[in-house]
N, C-alpha and C positions, 0 to 999 in steps of 0.2 A: 678333737673338739673345736680347735681354732678354725679348721676348714669349715665345719658346720656353722660356726658363728658368722664367718665371712659370707657364707651362702645365705644366711638369714638376715644379713644386714641390708636395710633399705638403701637404694642408690639415689644420688643426686639431691638429697635433702641434707639438713645440717647434722649429719652423722659421719664422723671420721673413723673409718675402720681401724686405724692405727691407735686411736685413743680408747677403744673399747676393749675390755678384758673379760675372759670367760668367768673369772671369779666374781666380777661385778655383776654380770648378767645373771649368774646363778643366785647371788644374794638378792638381787632385785626381784627375781621370780619367787623366791622364798618369802620375801617381804610382802609382795602383792598377794600371794596365796593366803598368808595369815590375815592380812588386812581385809580380804574379800570373802573369806570362808563363811562369814555369817550369812551371806546371801543364800548359800546352799542349805545351811542349817535352818534358816527361817521359813523358806517357802513351803516345805511339806505341811507344816502346821497351818499355814495360811490357806492353802488350797483344800486340805483334807476335811476341814470342818469337824475334826474329831474322829474321822473314820480311819482306823489304823491301816486298812488295806490300801486306801488311797494315799495315805502319808508314805507308806513303804514304796508304792509305785512311783510317786513324785520324787522321792529321795534318789532312788536308783537312776531314774530318767534324768534328773537334774545333774547328777554327777557325770553320767555318760555324755549328756548334751554339752556340759561345760568343757569336758575334755576335747570333744570334737570342735567346739567353738574356738578354743584356744589353739588347737592345731591349725584351724583355718587362718587364725590371726598370725600364727608363726610362719606358715608356708605360703600363704596367699598375700597377706599384707606385709609380712616381715617386720612387724612392729611390736613393741613391748606392751601390748594391751591385754586386758583380761575380759573374756566373754563368759559371764556368769548369769544366773537368773536375775532379772531386773526387779528389785524390791517394789519400786513405784508402780510399774506395769502389772506386777503380780498382785499388788493391793487392789488395783482397779479390776483385774480379772476375778479375784476371789471375792471381793466385797461389793462389786457393782455388776459385773457381767454375769456371774453365776446366779445372783438373786434375780436379775432380769429374766434369765431362762426359767427360773421357778415361777416368777410372776406370769410369764407368757403361758406356761403350762397350766396354770390355774390350780396346781396341786402343791400345797405347801409342804406335803410330806414326800415330795419327789426325792428319791434316793440320791445321796451325794455322789455316788459312783456314776449315776446317769448324768447328773449335772457336769461332773468332771469330764466325762467322755464326749459330751456335746461341746463343752468348752474347748477341748482339744481340736475338734473339727474347726471351730471358729479361729483358733490360734493358727491352724494350718493355713487357712485362707489368708489371714493377715500376713503370715510369713511369706507366702507365695507372692502376694501383691508387693510386699516390701522388697523382695528379691528382684522382681521385675523393674521396680523403680531404680534399683541399684545397677542392674545389668544395662538398662537403657541410658544410663548417665543422668537420669533426672535428679539424683541426689546431688550431683555437682551443680546443676542449675539451681537447686534449692539453696545450696551454700552460697552461690554467687548472688542470689536474689535477696538474701537477708542483709539489711543495712549494716555497715561497718561497725558502728557504735554498739549495736545489739550483739554482734559477734564478739566484740571485745568484752562486753559485760558478762557474757556467758562463762568466761573462764573464772573470774572471781565469784560469780554466782554459784558455779558448780563447787567451788571451794567452800563457800558458806553452807551449801547444801550438805556437803560431806561433814562439815563442822557440826551442824545441827544433828545429823545422824549420830555422830560420835558422842555428842553431849547427851542424847537420849539413851544410847547404849551404856554410857558411863553411870547414869543416874545423877549426874551433877545438875542437870536440868530436868524438872518433872512437871507433870500437868498441874494446872491451877484453874479452878472454876472462876476465879476473879480476874486473873491476868493471862490466862491461857497457858503460859509457862512461867516457872519460877525456879529459884535455886533450891536445892535439897534442904529440907528443914533439919538442921543439925541439932535443934533443941529436942528433937524426938529420940535422941540417942538412948535415953533411959528406957525406951520401949524395946523390949527384947525382939519383937517382930520387925522393928524398923532398923535395928542395928546392922544386920548384914548389908542392906542397901546403902546405908550411910557410910559404913566402912568401905564398901566397894567404890563409892563415889570419891572418897579420899584417896583410895589406892589408885584410881584412874588419874587423879590430879597429880599424884606423885610420879606416876608413869609418864605423864605429859611433861613434867619438869625434867625428868631424866632424859627423855627423848630430845628436848631442846638443848640440853647440855651436850649430849652425844653428837647431835647434829652440828653444834658450834665447833666441836673438836674435829669435825669432818671424818668421823668414824663411819666407814662404808656400811657396816652391819648394824647401824644405829637402830633401825626399825626392828630388826629381828631381836637384837639384844633387849630392847625396851619391852617387846611383847613377851619374851621369855621371863624377864625379871619381874614384870608386872603380874604375870600368871603365878609365879612362885609366891610373890607377896600376897596375892589374893587368897591363896590357900593357907598361908601361914597366919594371916589375920582373921580368917574365918569368913571373908567376903565371898568365897567360893567353896563349894564342897564337891567331893567326888561323887558323881551320879552312880546309880545302881545299874549295872549292865546285865544282870542275870536274865532279863527278859529279851535281850537282843538275840535275834536269829537272822543270820545272813541268808540262810536258805529261804526263810519266809519272805524276806524282802524281795528277793529275786523272783519268787513264785508269784507274789502279788503284782510285781511289775509286769511279768509275762501275761498274767490273767486280766489285769485291769488297765495297764498303761501302754505297753509296746504295741503300736499299730492298732489301738483299740478305739480310735476316733469314731464317735457315733454320728453318722452323716444323715440318718433317716428319721430318728425319733422327733427331732425338733419340728419337722414339717407336719406333725400330727397335733401340734399344740394350738392351732388356730388357723385363721384364714391366711391365704398366701401373702396378702399385703401386710398383715400384722407380723408374720414370721420374717419376711424380707426386711421390714422396717427395723426389727430388733437385730437381725444379722448385720445389716448395713451400719447401724449405730455402733455396735460392738466392734466390728472389723475396722470401721473408720477411726474409732478412738485408738485401737491398738496400733494400726498402721502409722497414723500421724505421730502418736507418742513415741513409738519405736524409732521412726525415721528421724524426727527432730532430736530425740535423745542421742541417737547414734552419731549424727552429724556434729551436734554441739559438743558431746563428750569426747569424740575422737579428735576433733580439731582443738578443743580446749586443752586436752592432756598433752598433745604434741606441741602446742604452742607454749604451754607452761614449762615444758622441758627443753625449750629452745630448738626443737627438731624442725619446726617450721616458723618462719617469721611472719608470713602473711598468707591469707587464703587466696590471694591473687596470683601467687606463684603456681605455675603449671604443675610442677613436681609435687607441691603440697596438695593440690587438688587431686592428683593421681593417687597419692597415698591415702588421703582421707577417703577417697572413693573406694580403694581396696579394703580399707578398714571397715567401712559401712557394708560392703559386699560380704565380707566375712561375717559380720553381725547378722545380716539378712539370711544368709545360708544357714547360720546357726539357729535362727528362729524357726525355719522349716524343720530342721533336724529335731529341735526340742519338742515341737508339737507332735511329730511322728513317734517320738519315744515316749510321750506322755508326761513331759516335764513342764516346768514353768517357763514363761516367756524369757528368752535370752537377750542380752544386750551387752555392749561394752560398758562395764560398770565403772562409776566414778571413783570408787575406792581403789581401782586398779592403777590410778595415777601414782600410787605409792611406788610402783615399779620405776616410773620415770624419775621421780624424786630421788629414789635410791640409786640412780645411775643407769638403769636399763635403757638400752638404745636399739636393740635388735630383736628379731623374732625368737632368739634363743631364750629370752626372758619368758615369753608366752609358752614356749616348749617346756620349760621347767615347771611352770604353773600347771600345764596339762598333765605332766608326769605325777606331780604331787596330788593333783585332783583325782587321778585314777586310783591312787592308793587309798582314797576315801572308801572305795567299794569294799576294801578289806578291813579298814580301820574306822569304819563309821562310828562306832560307839566312843572311840577315843577322841573324836573331833570335839566333843562337848567338854573336854578337859580344858579347852581354851575359853575362859570366861569372857563375857562381853566387856568387862572392865579392863581387860588386857588388850582388846582390839580397839577400844574407843580412843586412847591417846594417839594412835597412829592416824585415825581419821581426822581428829581435831587438828593435829599438827599439819597435816597435808592441806587442810583448809586455810591455815595461816599462810603457808607458802604460796598458795595460789592467788592470794589477794593482791599481789604485786601488779597484776594486770590493770588495776584501776587507774594507774598513772598514765595509761595510754588513751584514756577516754578523752574525747573532744568536748569540752564544756562551753565552747563558744556559741553554739546555737541550741536553744532549749528544745527545738523540734527534733534535734539529733540526740541530745543528752537525756531528755526525759524518758523516751522509750527504752533507753538502756537502763535507766533507773527502775522502770517498771519490770523489765526482764529480771533484774537483780533481786528485787524484793519478792516478786511472785514465784520465781523458781524456788526460793527458800521457803516462803510461807505457805505455798500450796503444796510443797514437797513434790513438785512435778516440773521437770525441765521443759517438756513440751508445752504445758499450759503457760508457763512464764514467757516463753518465746512468742507464743501466739498472742497473748495479751499485749506484749510489747509491739508486735507488728500491727495490731489493731490501733494502738495508740499512735504509732508512727504514721499510719495512713490518715487518720483523722486530723492530726496536727498539720501534716503536709497539705491536706486538702483545704483546711481552714486558712492557712497562711499563704495559699497560692503557690506552693512548691510542688505541683503535681508531677513534674518531671522526675522528682526524687523517689517516686513510688514505683516499685517493680511489680510486674505481673505475678511473680512468685509470691510476693507479700500479700497481694490481693487474694490469690487462690487459697493459700494456706489459711488466711484469716476467715474466708467464707466457709471453708471445710470445718475448721475448728468451731466456728460459731454454730454451724448446723449440729455438730456433735454436742455442744453445750446445751442446745435447745432440746434435742431429741434423745 
């Protein structure tokens, strides 16, 4: 095992092979698996639109695609990152791209299976384009072309992004028609229907405090212990209940995947929905959004996680560029595989930063995640035993740890600082890393133009801004 870990250790960046241990890497993998598993659980329902056969196909494809993606990350990039379905990109795919296909067809009753299979075709195109960007080294140019302060801001921004996701999963923060979000209303405890959610929110907060104490005591398995303890507490208090598994059929899931998901991309039907120009416009709009979002998410998340773990000091280091590039390539290849299998869009997920925080420094961590993920194919129904309130504390706490990057921001020039601020708030409040970076770049360009600092504007910033603006409009 030690030889395998040494083989999967990235060279020439801030990772000392003598300081890494198999036990630490395994625990980091287990932690990242539990912290990120909600990604696989959530996407079948998002894409299926209530169609069981589509949900089954997406689940099996998501699991297999995630296993392959993590193996890419382990053996190509040799980094402790997790490649799972992207919740943000999947939301765009399920709730924007698929409705656009229906609108183009002119048939509101268009079967969800048809929408899904056409969508897989568009995902495949975007994955191929993303891979070409990675292979040709353009992702490195994108990283170089993003202003330093914006790159610095993406690390704490991703942390706050994770925190908001954790707060939503915990139930501590809920929707509010008046203020958008608000604290859970404890005064509703007398309502029997509201009690489980309120108890769950309190259980999540207890789990968060437990995690902080364990982390202070430098217990390596703190994340795993907190997840297990919070899960038990959730069941004891009634915040979670054991679901009914009697309807679960592994055979049916694989059958639906073979019939509706695996290599079932529909490449022809969309061309019958309208004029050539209209179809091309919709395809380009969807593909552009998917490529830009995936590319910027992958670059920002990979660099942000590695920097937060001290594995890279600066994106200007050649070795850092090389390993970020390998991580993004693993991400891109996984996107092609995911579309071919019939799964959700894959990416390096921000919740996977729990691996680095837990001490993971090599590809062995990703390999452990891959093995545990593969077990989901046989233990699918048991995955739901881990309630959201047990996952949430890990996400919230990781967000807190990633805020330390704010101290590196340069506040001396408002034209450098304000775009970083824009990146920070819009990544969090639009719930989209790509959108936040794009708006920050647009802000950067305008401020530099108005203040006469044209030389500070990179061609990459201009191109990304134009492409995203077109995507916003169309």
